[in-house]
C-alpha positions as CSV (number, residue, x, y, z in Angstrom):
1,M,15.7,-6.7,-11.8
2,I,15.5,-3.0,-11.5
3,Q,13.1,-1.6,-13.5
4,K,12.4,1.8,-15.1
5,L,9.5,3.5,-12.6
6,D,6.2,2.3,-15.2
7,S,3.0,3.2,-14.1
8,Q,1.8,0.8,-16.7
9,K,3.9,-1.9,-15.5
10,L,3.2,-1.2,-11.9
11,E,-1.0,-1.0,-12.3
12,S,-1.0,-4.3,-14.5
13,T,1.5,-6.1,-11.8
14,I,-0.2,-5.4,-8.7
15,S,-3.8,-3.7,-9.2
16,D,-5.4,-6.8,-9.3
17,M,-4.2,-8.5,-6.1
18,K,-6.3,-8.4,-2.8
19,I,-3.7,-8.4,0.0
20,P,-1.6,-5.4,1.3
21,I,1.4,-3.7,0.6
22,R,3.9,-3.9,3.6
23,L,5.4,-0.7,4.3
24,A,9.3,-0.4,5.6
25,C,9.7,2.9,7.4
26,I,11.9,3.7,10.6
27,T,10.0,4.5,13.9
28,L,10.6,7.6,16.0
29,T,13.4,5.7,18.0
30,G,15.0,4.6,15.0
31,A,13.9,1.2,15.2
32,P,13.1,-0.7,11.5
33,I,9.6,-1.7,11.4
34,V,7.1,-3.0,8.5
35,V,3.4,-2.1,8.5
36,S,0.7,-3.8,6.6
37,L,-2.0,-1.5,5.0
38,W,-4.6,-1.6,2.6
39,Y,-3.9,0.4,-1.2
40,T,-4.9,1.2,-4.3
41,I,-3.4,2.8,-7.5
42,F,-3.8,6.2,-9.4
43,D,-1.5,7.5,-11.8
44,G,1.6,5.9,-11.0
45,K,1.0,6.8,-6.9
46,I,0.3,4.0,-4.5
47,Y,-2.7,5.3,-1.7
48,C,-3.5,4.0,1.6
49,A,-5.5,4.9,4.5
50,T,-5.3,5.4,7.9
51,Q,-6.1,7.0,10.8
52,K,-4.5,10.4,11.6
53,K,-3.4,9.6,15.1
54,A,-2.0,6.1,13.7
55,K,1.8,5.9,14.5
56,I,2.8,5.4,11.0
57,I,1.5,9.2,10.9
58,S,4.4,10.1,13.1
59,Y,6.8,8.0,10.9
60,I,6.1,9.8,7.7
61,Q,6.8,13.0,9.2
62,N,9.8,11.8,10.9
63,N,11.0,10.0,7.3
64,P,9.1,10.2,4.5
65,V,11.4,7.8,3.0
66,F,9.9,4.2,2.9
67,G,10.4,0.7,1.3
68,F,7.8,-1.1,0.2
69,E,6.3,-4.6,-1.3
70,I,3.2,-5.9,-2.5
71,A,3.5,-9.3,-3.0
72,T,1.4,-12.8,-3.5
73,D,1.4,-15.1,-0.2
74,S,1.7,-18.3,-1.8
75,P,3.3,-20.0,-4.5
76,P,3.9,-19.0,-7.4
77,Y,5.4,-15.5,-5.9
78,R,5.1,-12.2,-7.7
79,G,5.1,-8.6,-6.9
80,V,6.5,-5.6,-6.6
81,R,9.1,-4.3,-4.0
82,G,10.9,-0.3,-4.4
83,H,11.1,2.6,-2.4
84,G,9.9,5.8,-2.7
85,K,8.9,9.3,-1.2
86,V,5.5,9.2,1.3
87,K,3.5,11.7,2.6
88,V,0.1,12.4,4.2
89,I,-2.6,14.2,2.5
90,E,-5.6,14.6,4.9
91,H,-8.2,15.7,2.5
92,M,-8.4,12.6,0.2
93,G,-8.8,10.3,3.1
94,K,-12.4,9.3,3.6
95,N,-12.4,9.0,-0.4
96,I,-9.3,6.5,-0.4
97,L,-11.0,4.7,2.2
98,E,-14.8,4.0,0.5
99,I,-12.4,2.6,-2.4
100,L,-10.2,1.0,-0.7
101,I,-13.3,-0.9,1.2
102,D,-15.1,-1.1,-1.5
103,K,-11.6,-3.1,-3.6
104,Y,-10.9,-5.6,-0.2
105,L,-14.5,-5.8,0.9
106,G,-16.7,-5.7,-2.2
107,K,-20.1,-4.0,-1.7
108,K,-21.7,-6.1,0.7
109,I,-22.0,-4.3,4.0
110,S,-20.3,-6.0,6.8
111,T,-19.5,-5.3,10.3
112,L,-15.6,-4.3,9.6
113,S,-16.8,-2.0,6.6
114,E,-19.4,-0.1,8.5
115,F,-17.0,0.2,11.3
116,L,-14.3,1.5,8.8
117,R,-16.9,3.7,7.5
118,N,-18.3,5.0,11.1
119,N,-15.0,5.8,12.2
120,S,-14.0,7.9,9.1
121,E,-13.6,11.7,10.1
122,N,-10.0,10.9,11.0
123,E,-9.0,9.1,8.2
124,V,-6.4,10.5,6.0
125,A,-4.6,9.1,2.9
126,I,-1.2,8.1,2.0
127,E,0.2,9.2,-1.0
128,I,3.8,7.2,-2.1
129,T,5.3,8.0,-5.0
130,P,7.7,5.4,-5.8
131,E,11.1,6.3,-7.3
132,K,12.7,2.9,-7.9
133,L,10.6,-0.4,-9.0
134,F,11.8,-3.8,-8.6
135,T,9.2,-6.6,-10.5
136,Y,9.4,-10.1,-9.9
137,D,7.6,-12.9,-11.2
138,Y,9.0,-16.5,-10.2
139,S,5.9,-18.7,-12.0
140,K,8.4,-20.6,-14.2
141,R,10.5,-21.3,-11.6
142,M,7.7,-22.3,-9.3
143,K,5.9,-24.7,-12.0
144,G,4.1,-27.1,-10.3
145,V,4.6,-25.9,-6.9
């Protein structure tokens, strides 16, 4: 069901999920592609982090309208999908990366967390402002699965 944009609904449905967001975008050649990134949510907006030279940055600059889905990978399926405007915010990259490391990897120091921190100088934030949301929860339908 298509729902009115409600940042509380967005946050309560998916903020605790430790799975990546799937972003649907158009490449520079016009082909569709899905990119998976870690995400966090603040004030109804979705934030990701990536390297400044990542291909997705050129896709955003070329066409800032993206589709997205954040959903469980195993039954019962539930999640949020929709579309919105996307922009790159250079000065927030390191801060968003730290939040994402904490969310996905925790406080424990690991090879991956150290690698990400050591390469964070060129990190940029991706801000997604949802325009339409569709939430779904198949828990009742999939009871016992």
